[in-house]
Each structure stands twice: as C-alpha cells, then as structure tokens.
C-alpha positions, 0 to 999 in steps of 0.5 A: 072261833077262827075258821081253820084254813084248809090245805088247798087254800094254804097252797094257793096262798103260798103261791100267790104271796111268793110270786112277788115283784122280784119275779120281773127281774129274776131271769136277769139276776139268775143269768148274771149270777150263774151264767148259761143254762142257769135256769136249772139253779131255780130247782136247786133253790126250790129244793132248799125251800122245800127242805126248810119247810120240812124243818119248819113242819117238824119243829112246829109239830114238836111244839103242838103247832104253836106260832113261833111268836108264842114259842118265843113268848113262853120261853124267854123273859119278857125283855128278851121276848119283846126284842125277839118279837118287836124287831122282826115285826118292824122288819115285816112292816118295812118289807110290806113298804118295800113291796108296795114301793117296788111295784110303784117304781116298776109301774113308773118305769114301764107305763108312765114316767109321770106316775107319783110313786109316793101316792101309788105306794100309799094307795097300795099300803092302804089296801094292804092295811085294810086286808090285813086288818080282817085276819088270815082267813080273809086274806086266804079267801082273797088269795083264792079269788085272785088266783082264779082271776089270774091263773089263766094267763099261764096259757098265754105264756106257754105259747111262747115256746114256739119262738125258742131258738134252741141254738141259744141253749149252749151245751155248757151249764153255769158258765160265764156267771159272776157269782156273789153272795149278795146276788145269790141272796137277791135270787133267793129273795124271789122265794121268800114269804114262804117262811110266814107259815111259821105264824100261820100254823095255829090257824091251819086245819087240825091234823093236816099234814100241811107240808104236803100242800106247802111242798107242792106249792113251792114246786109249782112256783119253782117250775113257774120261775124256771119256765120264765128263765128258760124262755128268756134264755131261749128267746134273748142272748145271754148278754142282753138278758143281763142288761135288761132291767125287767126281762119278763115284761120285755119278753113279749116283745121278742115273740113273733105272736103279735097278740102276746105283745099286747098282754104285757100290761095285763100281766103286770096289772095282775101282779098287783094282787100278789104284791097286795097279798104278800104285803098283807101277810107280812103286815098281819104277821107283824100285828100277830107279834104285837098281839102276843106281847099284849094282855088286852086286845089292841088291834086298832092301835097296832094297825094304826102304828103299822100305818104310821110307820108305812106312811113315814117310810113313803116320805123318805126320799129314795131313788131306784138304786137306794130302794133296791139296796134297802130291799136287799138289806131287808132280805138279808136280815130276814134270812138271818131271822128265818135261820134263828127262828128255825133253830129255836124250834129245835133248841127250845123244849115244848112248853104248854102255855096253859100249864104254865098259866095254871102253875102261876095261878096255883102259886098265887093262890098259895101265897094268898092263902099262906098268911091266913094260917097264923091268924087262925093259930093266934085266935086259938091261942087267945081262946086258950088264954081266956 
C-alpha cells in the first residue's frame, strides 16, 4: 500500500522540480525575446501554467484520478497504446540526461574548465536512478528535505534590491525585443516539469483538491523567476543581459554588498538538488509508463534499461551549442505531447479498468462453459437409446 502524498508535500515537490537549470539563463532569454520590462511576461507564463493545471485537474477528476498512462492503456489497442506510452517514456529519459548534462556544463563553465562533463553527468544520473528506484513517495520526502536545506538563500537574494537603479526601468514595456517561437518555447521550458502531475494523481491523497496546492506552487515559482528577472533588469543594462550567458550566477558581481559575491558558488551547488529531483521525477514517470504495459513486475529490468540509455547518451559527443539544441528540441516535443495528453483527458470517456477486467473474465468463463452443454445432451441421448 503506497502512502498518499499530502498537499503541502506536492506543492514543495512541484516547486523543486520546476526550478530547473534554465533558471540560470532565464533573464537573458526573457530580455532577448520581449525587451524592456519583460519581467512582466513571466506572470503571463505563470497564468498559462495554472490554467493548464486546472485542465489537468478537471480531466483527471473525470477519469477518477487515473494516471494518463492508465487512461491510454485502457482505451487504445495494445500496439497504439505501446507507441503512446513508450515514445514519451523514452523522451523523459532523454530529458533526464539533458538536465544532468546541462548542470555539468554550467559547472564546467563557471567553476573549472577541467571538469569532465561525462563523469559528472554519470555521477548525477547514478543518483537520479537510485532516487527514482525508490518511488514517488521517497522522491517527495527528499524534495521536502532539500527545500528546507535551500529555501533560506532567498533572504540573501532580497538584499540586492538595495542596489537597483530605477532609471534602468524605462517607461516602455516589451520594447526592442526579438520575439521568436523557438525563443518563447525556451522561456516556457523554465516552467516545464509541472506536467508530470499527470502521472502522480493515483498517488495523491484521496479527495484532495490538489489544484489549489499546485496553483500556489506555480505562483510562487513564477514570482521567484520574476524577482530574478526584475533584479537583472534593474542591476544590469539590457544589452549586457542579452550577452551574458548565465546572468543569475553573474548577478552577485553587480552588487555593492561584498558578502553576496561569495555565495554564488553556494547558490549553484544548491541547484544540484533541483536537477536531481527533476531528473528523478521524469525517470520515475518513464518507469511508470513501462510498468503499465507489463503484466509482471519488471522494475529492475526497466531501471537497467533506463540506465543503459542514459549511459549511452553520456558518450555521445556534444558541444555546448549542440546540447542546447537538443534541449530545445526535447522541450518542443514535450510540449506537443503535453497538448496531446491534455486533449485525451477530455476526448476519451471514463472507463473503469476493473469493470473491463471483470467483463473479460466473464466472457472467458462463458466460452469455457459453452462446450460442456453438448456433452451433457449427448449423454442424455445415449441413455435414451439404452
């Protein structure tokens, strides 16, 4: 019996897995795409996420809180269901690799050029597989511990508001931006991972209105992102923000508070927890997809397959630009899958899996009992002849 996940734990888990590696370059992406005072756009993305979470909540409620994997498995023929489950599951494994690989690259860029990206990625993915193997409840407990370990750093960040130069905030909003669809997807990628709740619903506490906790968590993460973008546009010139690769890690260099210049490394180290948790949830979601298609428990085999795929990806030679392109392509495909799964919630009717199994068992019983009737009649005929 799985211990149900409570609302506050769900909110913390969502906060920790959404706050990902893209956060370091988010002010650059937002400023480049939307221009001056573009921090306001992050609340637009936040509203979009909350609206989508509400759709997921209504669709999940329609199907009695069944996982989207279960809904697909019970409504489609086996070949179609296998494609709709295996393809996204493999994508989740690729995303887990992307997160670990991106963190290793940022570590190499900011700390030490001699850092071996492959070794660091393998170590992180090893921790990810170990965490995912213990299930969602363990991941959630881990996220609460990590949150308690890292939340205090926000108080240091608030001190930087004293250094803001108000003249940098022009009266013009969303001016001099270079909008593009791919850039917008990259910005929205900073909010991704909330969609994994489509696979968590069977593990949540019964009769819990999880949409309230998920919406609060999304609003907090949106405010968190907005704060950093607001700080960046108040501390640095717009042109400089666009050129700096990891603005958040360079933000403390612009402050007049000397103590804050020394916590950049600490800030970066704390984000490894989010990278591990996000990768763990995506890996767990993939394992759940594989499990849905299997009649027997093959947890160890599935975990081994995921590990082999991740290890193989670690040995693919990718430079920074190629890794960034792979990340963008993965996010684009993921958004398409999210839209498809959301539509399936409302297109497909509710189907009780237990009822289907009972019906199938009744049919099998009828087929087995049918041949016995002729034998009894033939026996009676034989008695009559005698």
